[in-house]
C-alpha positions in Angstrom: 146.5 76.7 140.8 146.2 76.9 144.5 143.3 75.5 146.1 142.2 75.3 149.7 139.7 73.3 151.1 138.9 73.2 155.1 142.6 72.7 156.2 144.1 71.3 153.3 145.8 73.1 150.6 146.2 71.7 147.1 148.0 72.8 143.6 147.6 71.7 140.3 149.3 72.5 137.1 146.7 71.8 134.4 143.3 73.8 133.4 140.4 71.9 134.4 136.8 72.8 134.6 135.3 73.1 138.6 133.6 69.8 138.0 136.8 68.1 137.3 138.5 69.5 140.1 135.3 68.2 142.5 136.1 65.0 141.4 139.7 65.3 141.8 139.4 65.9 145.2 136.3 63.6 145.9 134.1 66.1 147.2 129.9 66.0 146.1 129.3 69.3 144.8 126.4 70.3 146.6 128.3 70.2 149.9 131.0 73.1 148.6 130.7 76.6 147.6 133.5 77.0 144.7 135.0 80.5 144.5 137.8 81.5 141.9 140.0 84.7 142.7 137.4 86.2 145.3 134.1 84.7 142.9 131.9 82.2 143.0 131.6 79.9 140.1 129.9 76.7 138.8 130.6 73.5 138.0 130.6 74.0 134.4 133.0 76.9 134.8 137.2 76.5 134.3 140.2 77.2 136.1 142.8 77.9 134.9 146.2 77.7 136.8 146.9 80.7 138.0 144.1 81.2 139.7 143.6 81.0 143.4 140.6 78.8 144.9 138.5 77.6 147.8 136.3 75.3 148.2 134.0 76.6 151.6 131.5 74.0 153.1 128.4 74.4 153.0 126.2 74.0 156.4 122.6 73.5 156.3 120.1 73.3 159.0 116.1 74.5 160.2 114.0 73.8 162.7 112.4 71.1 162.7 108.4 71.1 163.0 
């Protein structure tokens, strides 16, 4: 599978869960949205070797009182 995260691109040859992928890349789940083949997926879903995956950083912010 091809994985893009920021300016980095990774290739994996084994099937794995989203959770495992994030662990391998040392990425905290709450800091990204995982998109597989143009669909958002959750941590417990599985990724196949032919999937195209993108990790999109989540930016939070707001107005202080």
